[in-house]
N, C-alpha and C positions, 0 to 999 in steps of 0.2 A: 769349934772356933766361934767366938762371940762377935756378932756383926751389928753395926748401926749404920745410919745413912752416911756417916763420915768415913766408913771403912773403904779402902781402895779396892777397886775391882781386881787389880793385880794380885793382892793378898788373898782375895776370895778364890780366884782360880788356882793359885799356888796351893792353897789348902785342899781344894777339891776341884779337879779339872771338869767334873760333871757340871759345874756351874756354867760352863760355856753353853752347853745345850739348853740348860734351864733358862738362861738369858735370851737365847735366840728364839725360844718359843714365845717369849713375851713381846719381841719386837724384831722386825727384819733389819733394823739398824745395827743390831748386835751380831749380824752375820760377819762383820769385819773381824770379830774375835777368832774366826777360823783361820785367818791369815796370820801365820806365826810372826812375821815381821811387824805388822801393825799391832798384834797382841803384845809383843815385847815393848813397843814404843808407847802405845796409848793406854793400855790397861793400868800400869802403875800410876798414871796421872789422874785417873778418873775415880771419883768416889761414887758410892751407890746413889747418893742424892743427885749427882751430876749425870749418872747413867739414866736416871729417871727422866731427866730433861732430854737427853740425847734420844732415848727410846720412846719418848712421849707416852710414858706410862706411870702410874702412881708409885711412889717410893715404897708404900706399904705392900704393893703387889710384888715388887722385887724381893723385899724382905721375906714375905710369906712363902714365895716359891723357893727361895734359898733355904728356908727353914725346913721345907719338905725333903731336902736332900741332906739334912743333918746339921745345918748351921743353927746356932742359938742366937736369937734376936735379943740384944741388950736393951736396957732402958735408955730412952732418948727423948729429948724435948723437941716436939715437932716445930715449935716456933723458932728455936735456936738453930735448927738444922735446915732452915729454909734455903733452897738452892737459889741460884742466880735467877732473877726475874726477867720477864720479857716485856718490852714496851715498844710503842710505835716510834718510828724514826722521823725526825724533822726533815721535811723535804728540802729545806734550805741549807742542809749540811754541805760543807765544802769538801766533796769527795775528790781527792786528787789521784787516787790509785785504787784498783780493785784486784781481787784475786778469787778465782773460782776454784775451790779446793776439791770439788767433786771428781774431776778426772784423776787427780793424784790418788785419792782414796780408792777409787775404782781400780787403779793399777797397783794397789797394795803399797803405796808410798805414803810417808808421813809428811803432811804439808807444813808442819811447824817451822822448819828452817826457812822455807820460801816466804812464809808470812812475815817472820821476823826480819828477814833481809829486806823485803819491800817496805816494811814499816819503818826501817831505819832512815828512809828518805822522806818521811812525813814530818812536816814542820809544825810548830805550835799553832793550834787552832784548825789544823787540817785533819781530814778524816780518811781512813782507809776502809774500804768495803770488802768484807770476806763473805763469799757466797758458799753455802753448804746445803746439805739435805737435812741437817739437824742443827740444833743449837750447840756450839762448841764450848761447853761449860768449862772444861779445864783451861782452854786458851783465855777465856774471859777472866777466870780467877787469877791466872798468871799476870795478865796485863793490868787488871785493876790494882793488883798489888804494886805495880810499877807506876801507878798514877794516871793511867789512861781512863778516859770516860767511855763507857760501852753502852750502846743501844742496840736492841735486837728486835727484828720484826719478822713474822712469818707471812710471806707473800702467798704461798700455797703450802699444802701439806708436806711437799718434798722440796720446798724452796725457802731457805732461811737466810736472811741478810743480817750480818753483824757489822755495825758501824763502830770503828775504833778511832777515837779522837785523841790526838796528842794535846795535852793540857799545858804543861809547864816547860816549853822550850826543849832543851837538851837533857833536862833532869831525868826524864823517864827512861832514857837509855844509858845514863851515866854508869849504872851498875855493870852493864855488859862491857862498856868501854874500859872502866877502871879495872875490871877483872882480867884484862889482858896486860896489865902492868907486871913486869917480872920482879920477883923479890928473891934474890939469890940467897940472902942471909936466912930467910925463913925456909927456903927450899933445903938448904944444907942442914938446918936444925931439925926439920921434919925427917929428912933422910937418916940423920944420926939417931933420932928418937926411935924410928922403926928398925934401924939397923938392916938386917937381912930378912925381916919379917914382912915380906910383901910378895904379891903375885905380879909377874911381869907379862904384859901383852904388847905386841908390836903390830900396829895397824897402819904402818906407813905405806904399804903397797896395796891396801884395800880400796875398793871403789865404794862411793857412797851408796846406801847408808850403812854399809857393813862396819865401818869404824865405830859409830855410835852404838850399834847393836852389840858388837863384841865387847865394848867397854861396859855397857849396862849389864850384859850377861855375866861378865866377870865379877862385877860388884855384888851380884846376887849370891855369889859363892864365897865371898870373903869371910874369913874366920874372925872372931872377936880379937881385936888388937892387931889386925893385919891391915896393910895399906895396899893400894893398887899402883903399880909402876907402869906408866903408859909411855910408849915411844910412838910419836905422831909426827907427821910431816908439817903440821901447822897447829896453831892454837885452835881447838875446836869450840869456837865462840858459842855456837848454838847448842852445844852439849851442856854448857854451864848452867842454864836455867833448870835442866833436868837434874843435875847434881844437887842443886839447892832444894828442888822439890823433894828429893829423896834423902835429904839431911846429910849430904856429904860435903866435906870441905876439899879444897884442892889448892895446889901451888905448883908452879911450873918453872922450868929453866930452859932458856933458848941455847941450844948447842949449835955447832957449826952447820950441820945439815939436818937437824931434827929438833923437835921440842919434846922435852921429857916432862911428864905430868905426874905428880903424886896425888892420889885421891885417898882421903882418909876420913874418919868420923870424929876423932877426938885427938887433941894434943894440948899439953900444958908445958910451957917453957919453964923448966925448973933451973 
């Protein structure tokens, strides 16, 4: 497999599971990859360049060590692959809410849903503080794409503060809100397009975070031209950014006692 700084850690591990031990030798922060739940949720989000930030080690060192277990390092432009930078935070920032993600990660839980839920209450010009032991590069990339301003400062070697400022009123979260609008006509068209070519999973009785893990695992095993048919008790709002990150589309329909979601990669209305 050819790798560059933009290659996702999830793809690296899938190609060669020995990459887990290789990464752990580089930084204790990568010990989280031993946890199967965190590995399923976090590794597909993180690029090698972002892992270098999280692990506080040079990206070239990660690439060189992966090359020693059989990966081929592709040609890449270091300037174009520069990861998210770190800068000092302004003490005058209006921090209205904070979240320490360290206990959740230590317990093997993914803090993304909690962070996004708290962030939904932040108004324009206000800031949320996320405390962690490393710089959360995938979260920064996700929120910057939604229009948030991000500032990061390292208080201590194991204490990193990420300041997330909402810039444009409700615009930053409009994508998540509009994503919960039902489109019955499109749902029926997608269902007809895929006919019976889909895999079905029922997560209605599962406790969090099993629904998200089950859905993401099922997506990994989808065949070409196949869709995933999900039966859920509610719209999984915080799964939606994960689907976009992994280049999946989705459409849902609200039934009497459940929500049915179709997750797919391509569709053309002919």
